[in-house]
N, C-alpha and C positions, 0 to 999 in steps of 0.2 A: 729714500736711501736705496742703494743697490749693492748687492754683494759683489765682491770682485770675481771676475771670470777666471776660471781655470783654463790653462792653455792645453787644448787637446790635440788629437791627431786627425780629426775629421776635417781640418781646414783644406787639406790637399788630397787630390787623387780619389775623391769619393766616387766619381763616375767609374773609374777603373775598378775600384773595390766592388761596386754593384755588379759590374760586368763579369767579374770573376766569381761571383757568388753562385754556387750551383743550387737550382731549385727545380726539380722535375715537375712537370705539369700535374702529375698524379699526387704531388705533395702541395696542392693548391691551398690547403688550410693551414699549412705550417706557419706562415706569418701571423695568422690569427692566434694559433696556439702559443706562439712566442709572446705575443702581447698579453694573453690571458695568464700565462705563467709568470710574467713580470708582475702582474697584479697580485697573484698568490704570494709571490716573494715579498712584495711591498707590504702586504698585510702581516707576513711573518716577522718583518723587521719592526713593525709598529709596536709601541709599548702602551698604546691607548687601550683602556679596559672598556671596550664597547663591542657590540655585535657587528662584526665586519661583513661587508657585502661587496660582491662584484656584479656588475650589470653589463651584459653584452647586447648592444643594440644593433639590429640589422638594418642597414640602409639599402633600399631598393630603388630601381629606376622608376621615375615618375612619368606621368603622361600616357601610360598604357591603360586602355579601357577594358580589355577582355581577359588579360592574363591574371589569374588569381595569385600567382607567385611570380611577380616580375623579377627579372635578373637582379642579383645582388651586386651592388656597386661599391659597398664599403661596410665598415663596422666601426662601432664606437665602444670602447672598453673603459668602464669607470670602476674605480676601486676606492676603498677607504683606508688605503695603506699609508705608509710613512711619507710618501710624496717625493718629488724630485729635488731633494736637498742637494747641497754642494757635492757630497760624496757620490750620490747617484748620478748627478749631472756630469761630474768629472769622469765617472765610469762610462757614461753614455758617449762622451766625446773621445774615448780611448778605445781604439780597435784592440781586440784580444785582451780586454780588461780582465783582471783577475779579482775584481771586486766581489763577485758571487761564485768564485771558483769552488768554495766549500759546498755549494748547493748545485754544482754541475754547470754553472754559468760559463759560457765560452766567449762572451763579449762580442758576438757576431750576429745575434738574432735580429737586430734592427736593420741590418743590411738586407735581410730577406723582405722586410717591409717594402723597401723601394724596388725590390725585384718584381713584386706582384702588384704594387700600388703606386700611383703617381706621386702622392705626397702623404705625409703624416703630420697631423696637428696635435700638439701636446699642450695641455693646460694642467698645472699642478699647484696645489697649495700644501705647504709644509710649515712646520714650526720649529723654532730653535729655543731650547731651554737654556738661556745664557745666565749670567750672574744676576740679571734683573729679577725683581720680584715677580713679574709677569712674563710669560714666554712671548716671543715675537713671532708673528705670522708673515709668511712670504708667499708670493705667487710668481710662478715662472710659466710663461707662455711662449711658444716658438713653433715654427714650421720646419719640418724635416723633409727635405727633398734633395735632388742631386746638386742644387745650388746652395746647400745649407752652409750657414755661417755661424759658428759657435758663439760669436759675440752678440748675436741676436737673442740669445737665451738667457739674458741677465734676469735676476730676480728682483722684485719690487716688494717693499714692505706694505702690508695691508692690515685692515682691521680683522680681528679674530673671525674665522669661519671654518667649517668642516675641512679637515685635512683629507687629501686624496688626490688621485690623478685620473685624468681622462685622456685617452689616446684614441684619435680618430684616424682610421685608415681609409683614404679616399681614392677614387679613380682605379677601381679593380681592373687590371689589365688582362688581355688575352695572352696565353690560353687558359690562365688560371681561373678567370671569371667563369668560363664554360664548365670547368671541372668542379666548381664548388656546388654542393647540394642546394637545390632551390627551395625545398620544403623545410619548414621549421622542425618537424619531427626528425627528419634525416640529419639536420644540422645539430640538433640536441644529442642525437645518438652518437654522431662522430665526436662531439666534444666530450661526452661522457666516457666513450671508449678511450680517448687519448689521455684524459685526466682521471682514469678509473682508480689509480692508486692514491690520488689526492682526495677524491671524493669519498673514499672509504675510510678516511681518517676521522677520528672523533672531533678534532678541532677545525675541520674544514669550514670555511666561511660560507654564507649563503651565496649562491650563484644563480642569477636569473638571465634568461634570454628574452629580449623584447623584440617583437616583430609584428608590424602592422596592427598595433593595438593589443596584441596577445602577449601575455607574460607566462613564461614557462620556467618553473623551478628546476634547475639542473640537478639539485640535490634530490628532489622528489622523483625526477625521472630516473636517476640512478637507483634510488631505493625501490621504485616500482618495477624496474626492468632488470636490475643487476644484483641487488643486494641479497635476495633470498638464495639459500643453498650455496653460499660462497664457501669454497674450500681452500685450504692452503697447505703447503708442505715446503720442504727444502731438500736440496741435494748438494753433494760435494763433487767437484771435478778438479782433480789435481790440487786439492787444498783450497780452492775457491768455493765459497758458499753461494748458492743461488736460492732465491725464494720464488715460489710460483703460486699463483692464485687462480682458482677456477671459478668462472662466473657463468650463469645461465641467463642469457639475454632473451627476454620474452617480447621485446618490441616486434610488432608484426612485420615491419619492413626488413628486419634482419634476416638474412638467408644463408650466410656462410659461416661455418665454424672456423675460428682463427686462433693462431698463436701469435701473441704480441711480445716482442722483445722491447723492454723498457730500460731507460737510463735516467737516473735522478727523478724517479716518479713520473716520467713522461714516456708515452709510447713512441718508438722510433721506427721499427720495422715490423711489418705484419706479414705473416705467411698463412696461406689457406691450408687448413688441416686436411682437407680431402686429398691434397697432393701426396700425403703420407699415410693417411688413414682412410681408405676408400669407403668405409662404413659411414663416414661423416660427410655425406654428400647432400643431405637434406635435413630439414628441421626434425628434431627429436620430440617425443611426447612423454611427459611425466605421468605419474600414476593418476593424477586428476584429469588428464587429458589435455593439459595446457602445453602448447608447443614452445620450443625454445631453440636457440642456437648457442653454441658453447664458445666461450672465450677463455683462453689460458694466457696469463700475463706473467712473464718471467723477468726477474730483475736481480741485480747483484752488483757488488763493487767492481767486478771484472767488466761488466757491461758499462758501468759508469765511466770506467777508465778508457774503454775502447770506442766509445761513441765519437763519431767525427765532429769537427768543429761546427758543422751546420745541422747536426742532428738528423741527417738524411740516411745514415747507415752506420755500421760499425766497422772498424778496422780489424776485422777478424777473418782468419782464413776459413774457407768452407771445408776444404780437405787438405791433407798434407801435400805440399808441392812434389812434383815428380823429379825435381833436380837431384842429381847424384849426391848421395850422402845425406840429403835432407831427411830429417825424421829420426836419425840414429840417436841424436842427443837432444832433439827438440821436444820441449814439454809444453808448447803453446796450446791453449785450448782452442778447439775448432768450433765453428757454429754448429756443425753436424753433431758434435758431442752434446752441446746444450740442447739442440733439437731432440735428440734421442731421449734424453732424460725427461724433457718436457712432455714428449708424446707418451712416454711410459706413465707419467702422472695423469695425463688426460684420459688415456685408455682405462686406467684404474678408476679414475673418478667417474667415468661413464660406463663402467663395466656392466651394470645391470641393463643398460640400454643396448650396448654392443652385443652382449650375449644373446639377447632376444633377436636381434637382427641376424646374427650368425646362425641361430637355430633355424630361422625361417629359410635362410639361404641354403643351409645344409639339406633340408628336406627337399627343396627344389632341385638341388644338384643331384641328390641320390635318385630322385624320380627320373631326371634326365638321363642319367647313366643307365638305369634299368630299361627305359623305353627306347632311347635313341642312340646311346653310345656305350655298349657293354665293354668295349675295349678299354675303358677307363676304370673298370670295376676294381682292379687291384690297388689303385691309388685312392679309392674312397676312404680306406682306413686311415689315410694321412690327411683327411680333409681339414682337421682342426689346425694343421700347420700352415695352410694357405687360405683358409676361408676368409680371413680378414683382408686379403688382397683383392677380393671380388666386390663389386659395387652392391649396394643393398637390394636393388631390384633388378637382378640380371636377366637379360633375355637369353634365349637358347644360344644365340651367337656369342654372347658374353661368356656363358658357361663353357662353351666349346673352346673358345680362345684361352680361357683361364686354365682349363684342364690340359689342353695341348701345351701351353707354356710350362705348366708344372711338370708334365711328362718330359718335355724337351730339356728342362733344366736338370732333371734327375739323370737323363741319358748322358748329358755332357759330363756330369760328375762321375758317372760310371766309366766313361771313356778314359778319364784321367786316372782312375784308380783300379779299374777292372783288371787290366793286364797284370798289375802287381799282385793283386789278390790271387788270381788264378795261378800265376807262376809259383808263388810261395805255397799255395795250397797243395800243389802236386808233390811237394816234399814232405807233407805230413804223413804220419804213420797211422793215425786213427781217424775214423770218420767223424766222431763226435767233435774233435778239434776243428776239423774243416767245416763241419756244419755250423758250428757256433760262429766261426769267423765269417763264413759266407752269409749266414742269417743276419749277423750284426751289420755287415757291410751293405747288404741289400736293404735292410731296414732304414739305414741312413741315406743311401745313395740312389737306390733304384728299385721302385716298387714293381716293376715289370720283370725283374730278373735280368738275365743277360740278353740285351736287345740286339746286339750285333751278332750276325751269324757266326763269325769266327770265334767270338767269345762263347757263344752258346755251344758250339761244337766242342771247344776245349773244355767247357764245363761238363759236357756229357762224357768226355774221355776220363776226366778225374772221377766222376761219379761211378763209372764202370770199374775203375781201378779200386775204389773204396768198397764197392759191392763185392768184388772178388775177395778182398781181405775179410769182409764180413761173413763169407761162407767158407772160409778156409780154417784149417786147424791152427790153433796158436802153438807156436814152437815150444814155448816154455812150459805150458800147462798140458799140451796135447789134447786140449778140449776145443769144442766148437762154440762160437758165440751163441747167445740166445737169439730167438727170432726177432726180438726188439731191435737188434742192430740192423737187420735187413729191413724191417718195417720202417724205421726212421729214415732210411735212405730213399725208399719209395715215396713215403709221405709222412710228415711229422705226426707223432702220436697225439691223441686227444685234441684234435683240431678239426676244422672244416676248411673248405676252399675259401670261405669268406675271411678267414683269419690267416691264411697261409699265402705267401707270395708264390707266384707262378714258378719262380726260379727254384723253389723248394719242393715242387711237385715233380716227381720222376716216374709217373705212371707209364711213361713210354717204354720203360724197361720190360714191363709185362706185355703191354699191347698198345701200339701207337693210338688206336682208336679210343682208348680210355681217356686220353687227354681232352677229347671233345665232349665234355660232360657239363651238366648244369649244376650238379651238386655232388660233393664228396664229404663224407664224415669218416674220421679215422679214430677207431677205438673209443667211440662214444655210444652210450646206451640209446636204443631206439626211442625210448620214452622221453629223452631229453633234447630231441632235435626240433628246431623251429620249422623246418620245411616239411616235416613229416609227423603225423599224429599216430602214436602207438602206445600201448600199455606195457609192452615187452621191455624187459631189462637186458635183453641180449645185446652184446657189444661186438658186432662184426669188426674184424680188423680194418676192412675198408667197405663202406656202403656207398655205392655210386648209382645215380640215376640221371637220365637225360630227358629234359622236356622237349616236346616238339616246338618249333618256332611258331606255328599257327595250327589251330585245329577247330573243327566245328562239332556239333552234336549229332551230325547225320549218322545213320547206322553203318555206313560203309567207310567212314573216315578212320576208323581204328581208335586206339587209346591215345590220350594226350601225352602219355609218357612213352618215349621211344624204347627205353630199355632199363633193366635193373641189373646191377652187377654186384657181386659180393666177392671179396678177396680174403683168403685165409692164409696166414703165414705159420710155418712150423720150424722148429729149431733144426738147423742143418744136421744131417746124419742121425736123426732120431729113428729108432728101429724097435718100438714097442707098441705098435698099433694093433688094435683088435677090431673085429667087425662092428661091434656096437659103438665103439669109441674111435672114430677116425676123422680126419679133417674134412673129408668129402661130406660125410653125414652132417658135420657141424655147419658147413656152408649151405647144404640143402635145407636144414632146419631154419637157418637164419632167413633164407629167402621166403620160406613159408610164413614165418613171423611177419616179414615185411608185407607180404600179400594180405595179411589180415589187418594191416594198418591203413592209414588214409593219407594220400599225397595231398600237398597243398600248393595252390598257385602262388605266384610271387606276391600277390596282395594279401596272402594269409588265409584265403578262403579255401575250403576243401574242394578237391577235384572229383566229380562223380565219374568213376572209372572202374571197370571190371579188372581187378588186379591180376587175375589168373590169365588174362589175355595178353599181358605185357611180356615181351620177350625177356627172358632172364638168363644170366650167365653166372656160373660159379667157377672161380679160379682158386686153386689150391697151390701154393708155392712152398715147396719142400724138397727134400731129397727122396727119390723113389727107392727106398730101402726094401729088403726082402719082405718084411711083414706088411708093409704098405702095398707092395705089388700084389700080394695074395688077396688083400681086400679089394683092390681095384679090379682084378680079374673076376672075382666073384660078383662084382657089381656090373659085369659085362661092359666095362670100358675098353676101348680099343687102344692098343699100344702103337706108337710110332716105330718104324724099323729099328731105331737105335735103342728102344726100350726106355727112353728118358722122359717120355711124355705119354699120358693116357687121356683120351678124349671120348666123348659120346653124348648122346641126348637121352636124358632120363624122361621116358614117356609119362610115367605116373605123375611126376612133378612138373613136367613141361619146362625143363631146365637143361641148357647146354652146359656141359662140364669140361673143364680142362685141369689136369693135375700135371704141373710142370716141375721137372727136376731143376735144382739151382744151377747145375752145370749147363744144362740145355738153355735155361733162361739167359745165362750170362753169354754163352757162345752165340746164341741167336741175336742178342742185342748188339754184340760186337760186329757180327756180319752185316746187320742192317745199317750200322753207322760207319763201317769201314771205309766206304767211298769218301765220306766227309773227312775222316781222319787222314786219308791219303792226300786229299786236296790241301789240307793244312799242314801236311808233313809232320804229323804227331803220332806216328805209329811205333815210337820207341817202346820196347818191352814186349811187343807182340811176338 
């Protein structure tokens, strides 16, 4: 007895259908995946209460004597599922069948079989529980190739025997044959990765791979190399829920960290994570020393809906189209949106490993900046913002490129916003408001301060205008600002040059030479400095020193420190100085305390040096009022012709001294910069 044949669609134009079926050569295993997934689904349909099993047998080319792994020429997939009953056979004969649509079936998988193989032979036993006391068993055998005739697949009644299906894919074609992994371990790994979401389910049947007398349990392979430390989470994009799982693959041949986009529990698209997370370029090591690569698998109803008919890709936009008007009302989820959330999960899942990698890189970059590229010193404080974009084992060239790129990007950002900031800042009445805006802007956009000459000169013009306000009498109160207002313009309070952007350092107002320093501390106790060892609690307004670029220990080479400078600020128009208590004495005492301390090299070790031999400079910035003038004359300092500055060399202390009136400091700074202001035509208000 034979069952009646269903009339399907595969009678005509099968060759054309195969010809139009897309199958890239790098998807060589997709036909095998489709056959194995059919086996999983057949088992899901089965009502038999038995331990189900799938066997994937590898068929290799025969007659080769020397090759341990001859080329694969075919596969045989056997399962204990429901079998090719009439419903399944009718679905097989119907292109775009919706028989398995609820499980993600597209009705096109078998066309890929003939894209990569010459023929497919199918043998299936199924049973029908009709009204008879005993069920009837049927067997259906047929060959599926480009000349396939559905009438040849009729079923014949047989004696009871185990139900199931065997699908044999024969005649592996080029170029797919060459792209298929030749070694059993690689083959098992690829299968485990593709079906990772099925293998992790509690009701997953036993799956074995047979090859040249060797049997490999895919379930055990998954448990040994994937299952441990599995993590999972979910995220929402525009109302669509996605689930993501993280796996640590310990198989020795695995080398790339990957993000797999899955649909209906099957991997569809794989992206290499090192394209987006440079830290993930090599195997990672857990606390026990075992190495692994990381797999993140993301799935969701949205991906199930968007997978194309042949499961080679998703019909999802990468980014918003550039068409006019597109995106104004579009709420479509992009692949980049899913990727971003998935990468956030992966980075969080691997945070303990990535933080260790970043710390090692950070130390290497800091050392490079110190020894080879000091011009990048100001952006070291932002290193955490871009450290993840640098490869785990960077060469000096890699570090230089990364730092230059970071600097360039910040300069581009500055050019877009700098002109606006400077223009608006010139309208501000208070320095503090401008300083906060400028500091905030520089913090976000440019760690080197104003890089272009025009912007830098405009910046100086604004600084001098604000400086003039800081030393002028307030109209409402008829009082002068405190010295802090002046101090903050020259250099921020309670900071060092390691913490302060170059754009916030205005030492040039006092002396252009002070900008060429190795170290600056502003209003910080000597005992609390990293680069200097002292027990003194004195807090110079500014403590500056400059290391020599190179020095030896010979007797004639001099000290390894070029100079020491101390700057002391006093409130404008203060006029209550006495000889024992005056700013010059304060500055001299501070230098003496510094000379009792110990300078340190950049590596933190003390520098053996005779501090009293180091040239020292004391700057006092104040108004030269009558009481102060008397003190300075008694100290034998020399006045300039205009009487607004006193200078001299204190022989007992070995210190060069300058006491500069605020008015002279401001006018001299304007004169030095006037030529630049003229060039930029920004002399308004002069």
